[in-house]
N, C-alpha and C positions, 0 to 999 in steps of 0.2 A: 603635532600628531594628527593624522587624518581621522575623519569620523566616518564610521559605517553605520547605516540604518538598515534594519531588516524589516521588511513589510510582511506580516503574517507569521504567526508563531505556533504553527502546527508541527507535525513530525519533521518536516524539512526546515522550517524557519527556526525552530528551537535549536536544532543541531547547528545551523549556520550561526545563530547568535552565540552559541557556546564556543564554537571553534574560532570565530572572529575575535571574541573576547579573550581567548587563550593564546592567540598568535603572538609569538615572541621572537626576538633576535638578541643574542647575547644577554639573556635574562631580563630584557626590557620588553614590556608590552608594546605592540606596534600601533594599536588603534583604540580610539574611543568608540564604544559600541552601544547601541540601544535598539530594542525591538519596538515596533509600533503595531498595535492591534486595533481592530474595528471598535468603535464606540458602541458596544452592544453588551447585553448581559454576559454572553460567553466571553467576549473580548475582555471585559472588565475583570472577570474571574481569573483569566489567564494572567493578566497584568498583576493582579493582587497577589497571586501565588508566586510569581517570579520575584516580585519585590519583597516578598516575605521569605525568600531563600528556599522556596519549594520548587519541585519540578512539576509543571502544570499538566503533564500528560503521563500516562502509565508507561514506564520504561523498565524493561527487565534486562538491563545491561550494567553490570557492576563497573566496567571501565568508564562508561559514560557518566554514571551516577557520581563516581569519584571525581572525575574531571569537572563536572558541573558544580558539585558541592564545594570543591576547592576554590573555583572562580567566584562562586556566589558569596562565600565567606569574605573574599577580598573585595566585594562590592563591584566586581567586574561585570556582572550580568544584571542588566536593568531593562525595564519595559515601561511603556506609556501608551496612552490613548491620544496623545497630542500630535496632530498631523504636522505642526510647525517644525517638528524635529527634522523633516525632510529638507527644510531650508538650510540646515547646517551641514548637510551630508556631502561628503566627497564621493562616496560610493553608496548606492542603494541596491540591496539584493531584494528582488521581488519574489517572495515565497508564498504569496496568497494563491488559493486554488482557483482554477478555471473549471467549473463544474459542468456536468451534463444533466439536463433536465429530462428524466426518463419519461415523464408524463407528456411533455410537449415534444419529445424526441428531437431536442436541439441543444447545442452548446450554449452555455450562459455567457456569451461574449460580452454582452452589454454590461452585466454586473462586474465582470473582470476589468473591462475598460475603465469603469468608474474608479477602480483602484489606481490605475495609471494616471487618470486625470488629477487625482489628489496630489500625486507627486509632481506632475507638470506645472501645477499652480505655484509651487514654492521653491523648487530646486534652483541651485545657483549655477553659474557658468562653469563649464568643464566637469560637471558631475557625471560619473559613470553609473549607468543603470544596467544591472545584470538580471535578466529575466530567468528565473529558475522553474517556472511553472510549465506544466505540459500544456501545449497550445496547438490548435490546428495549424498545419504548415502554411507559412506565409503571414501569420498574424503579426509577428514582430516587425517585419519589413513593410508590409502593406497597410497595417492598421496603427500599430503603436508608434512607429517612427514618425509618420506624418502628423499624428495627434500631438506628440511631444514637441515636434518642430513648430507647429502652428501655435500652441499655447505659450511656448517659450519666446517666440518672436513677438507676441503680443506684449510681453514683459520686457522686451529689449535684450533678451538673452539669446545669443547666436549659437554658441558651441555647447554640445553635449555628446556623450559617448554611450553607445547602446549595444548590448550583445545578448545572446540567448545561450544558456548553459543549463541543461536539464539535470535533475537529480535522479540517482538510482539508490537512494537510501533504503535500507532494509530494517523495518521495525523488529524488535526482539533482541536476542542476545548478541547480534552482530551490528547493532545500531551504531556503536562507536566506530568499529573497524570498517563498516561499509561506507561511512562518511569520510574517514581518514584515508583509506587506501584505494578508493575507486578512481578509475580514469575520469578525467574531466573533459567533457566535450564542449567546445566553444565555437560559436558562430557569431562574429561581429558584423555590424552593418558596414564597417570599413576596417581597414588594416589597423588603424590606431586603436579602435575599440577592442579588437581582438588581442592586441599586444598588451593593453592595459589590464584586460581581464586575466590574461595569462599571468601577468606579474602579481596581481592580487592573489590568485589561487596558489601560486608558488609560495607566497609569504604566509598565507593562512595555514596551508596544509604541509608545508615543507616538501613540495612535490618536485620530482625530477621531470625533465622535459618529456621523457617517454611516457609519462602518465597524463600528458595533455594532448588532446587530439583537436586540431583546428580545422574548421570548415570555412568555406569562402563566404558563407552567408548564414544568417539565423534560420532561414527556411530549411537548410540542410540539417541543422541541429534539431529543429522541431520535428522534421520528418524522421530522423533517426530514432527519436523516442517513440513515435507512433508505430513505426515498423517493428521496433524491438518488442513492444507489448502486444501488437497484433499477431506477430509470429508465435509468441507463446500461447496466446488465447486460441489461435487457430490449431496449434498442435493438440491442445486439450480437447477442443471440439472434435477433431479428427478421431481421437481415441474414443470419445463418447459414442460416435456413430458405430464403431466396431464393438464397443462394450455391449450395446443393446443387441446387436446381432449374436454375439457369443452367449449372452444370457438366454436368449430365446432358443438357442440351439445347444445349450448345455456344453459349451466349449470352455476350455481353460485359457482365458485371455492372457493372464499374467505369465503363464508358461510360454505362450506364443510370443509375448513381448520380450521376455528374457532371452529367447532364442534369437530374435531380431537384433537385440542389443549386442550380440556377439560380433556383429559387423561394425567396424570402427566408424563407418559412414552413417550408421544408424543408432549409435549408442546413446543419443540424447532423446530417443522417443519417449513420450510421456507414459505414465501409468494411468489406470482408470481411477476414478475418485467420485466423491459425493457432490462436488461442485466447485465453482470458482468464487473467491471472495477477495476482499481487500479493495483499496481505493483505485488502483490503476487498471488491472485487467478487466474489471467490470465496465469500464467506460472508455478507456483510451482508444480502442479500435473504432468506436463510434464517432470520434473526432473527425474522421474522414468525411462525415456528412457536412461539415462546415467548410471544407476546402473550396467548394464551388462559391460559397458566400464570400470567402476571403480573396481567393485568387481569380474568380470568374472562370474556373477550369471545370468544364462539363465532363465529369467522369464519375463512375461508380466503383465501389470497392466491395464487391459481393462476398468475397472470402472473409474479409475482416469483419464486416457487419453481421454476416450470417453466423460467424463464430460466436459472437456475443449472444445471438438469439438461441443457438444450440446450448451454450453454456448456462444461460439463464433457466433453461428447462431441465437441466441435468439433475438437480436435486429432486424435483418433483417426479421425474421419470423413475429414478431409483426407488423413491419411497412408494410410488404406485406399484412397481414390480414387487416390492416387499409385501405390500398390502395384498396383492393377488396371490402371492405364494402362501402367506399365512392366514388368508381369509380374515375372519372376524377376530382372530387371536390378538390383534394389535389394538383393539378397541377397549376403551375404559380401563387401561392398564397403568400400573405404576412404572414410569420410565426414567432411566438414568442416562443422560447424555454425557459421554466421557470426552472432554475437550470441546471448547466452544469458540476458540479464536479462529481466524481465517487461515492461518498457517501454523506449522509447528514451531515451538519454542519462542512464541511471541504472545503478548497479551493483547494484541490488536484484534478487535472483534468487528471492525468495520465491514459491513456486507458479508459477514460470515455465513457459509452454507448452513450452519447450526440454526440460524434464524428460520429458514424454510422448513427444516426438520421439526423444529419446535412448533411452528404454525400447523404443519401437517398433522402432527399427533395431538395437538391441542384441539383441533377441529374434530378429532375422533374421541374426545372426552377423556383423554389420558391425563394423568397427574404427573407433571414433569419436574425433575430436579436435574442439576448438573454437577459434575465433578471436574474441576480444572485447577491443578496446583499453581498455575501461572495466572489465570484470570480468576481472581478471588471474588470480584463482584461483576456480574454480567448485567449491564444496563438494560439490555433488550428484554430480559426476563424479570427485571427488577428484583433480582435475588442474589444470594451468596452461594458459593460452592459448598456442597455438603462436605463434612469432615471425612477424611480418609478412613476413619474407624467405622463409618456408617454407610458402607457401600453394599451391604447385604439387603436381602428382602425386596429386590426389585423384580418386576415381571419381565422387563425388557432392558437390556444393556446395549447401548449404541456407541461404538467407538468412532470418533469423528476426526481426531487430530493426532498426529504422530509426534507428540512431545517426547523428548528423551526420557523425561521423568515417568512416562507411562509404560515404557518398554518392559520394566520389571515389576509393574504393578500387579499385585495378587488380589483377586476378588473371589470370595467364596460365593459363587452364584447360587441363587435360589433354585431349588428343584423345580423343574418344569419351565424354567425361564427361557427366553429367546435371546440369543447373543448375536449381534450384528456388527461386523467390522466393515465399515464403509470407506475406510481410507488406509488400509494396509498397516494398521497399528500393531496387530498381533503377528508374531513370527509363525513360521510353518509348523513348528512343533506344537505350539499352543492351539493353533487351528485344528490340527489333527486330533489332539486330545479332546477338544470340545466336540468336534464332529462325531467322534466315536463314543461319546458318553450319551447313553440313552435318556439321561435325565434332562438333556438340553435340546433345543432346536436352534439351528444356526444358519447364518448366511454371511459369506465373505466375498466382498465385491471383486469381480474379475476372476474369481477362482472357482474351480469345480468342486472344491472341498466344501461340503455342507451336509 
């Protein structure tokens, strides 16, 4: 039975660990599987939870929870801090993050490369390494391959296999299905590496061939991920430019966008919103800054990088406009934030726009609470969601996330309160009822109703 080692047990690594542990053929498990975490307080906590049959991150997906718990009870899911596990691996999935340092404005390649060095020091002959991290294009071929080759030759190991296959996993209620059903993109450093990776993915996820897309190189796979997220980030930034124009000129942007969507070629145009969050869109377009470093390719990517700049300012732009509209009426108020995750129907709060809204109002001496039926505890505010029974008596209500569970939420607003829908949570009927009620003041992003 071949052994799989997963490096990094975050959202991607935990899912890979679970699906590899659950891979079967004719009711027999296919692989021995273990996850390896950094020897740090955070890593130790993750390992301890996994080995105590707990899920180490917040997961709001019943299918995944059931799958994980079933395997955990069978002692199929294991984790460790021991780097020597790499020496026993036939396959290593690298799921550790390559981060972007926003203060230094650079990709943390050195830190990421250290993760690969750990592997190169101990892996055996013919080990397959599958890089699943988002990387600057060229990193696997121009940096990781030579490094692995050099360190293995020192140990008298000649043969290894290497490929890049990025993840598109979606936190939230589609966590399981996004991992199980997504197309796999593979770029191997050679034909054999690509074929081995295909074979492994087919066995783990029971994939058909049409669900696997092969590239001729890892650089194409890396570029695919960067373009994919840069495209989405640029679309969002484009709408933010027009949102500001429409706000200043009292135009109904959402009606304009709905009209544009009638054309099939334009039906994926974005809507206006409070801001961009999550781990990918906030940083991936900036990985273009490291392409020169990796490939020695002297080129700039102004659309991709400027999209991140525009999106970073989006939340503060919206909040400043609200402040100007309502003057001092948003100072020293009791405020309820409704939804604090970065996207709907997930409890993932990483880089959520709610953080900037929270900071903006905190600096204006507001007393803030939040209600989110999915995010029970919000680490950023060091607090718990208020109970559904206690949503009355706030001066300002701010809708931030389009959770399904919020669509039919009824709140008896306090007389004289301000109601802000900054992410199209309320339907048109509710907006009209609120705007026509003289007891409330309101603002609905992208809409002329207010």
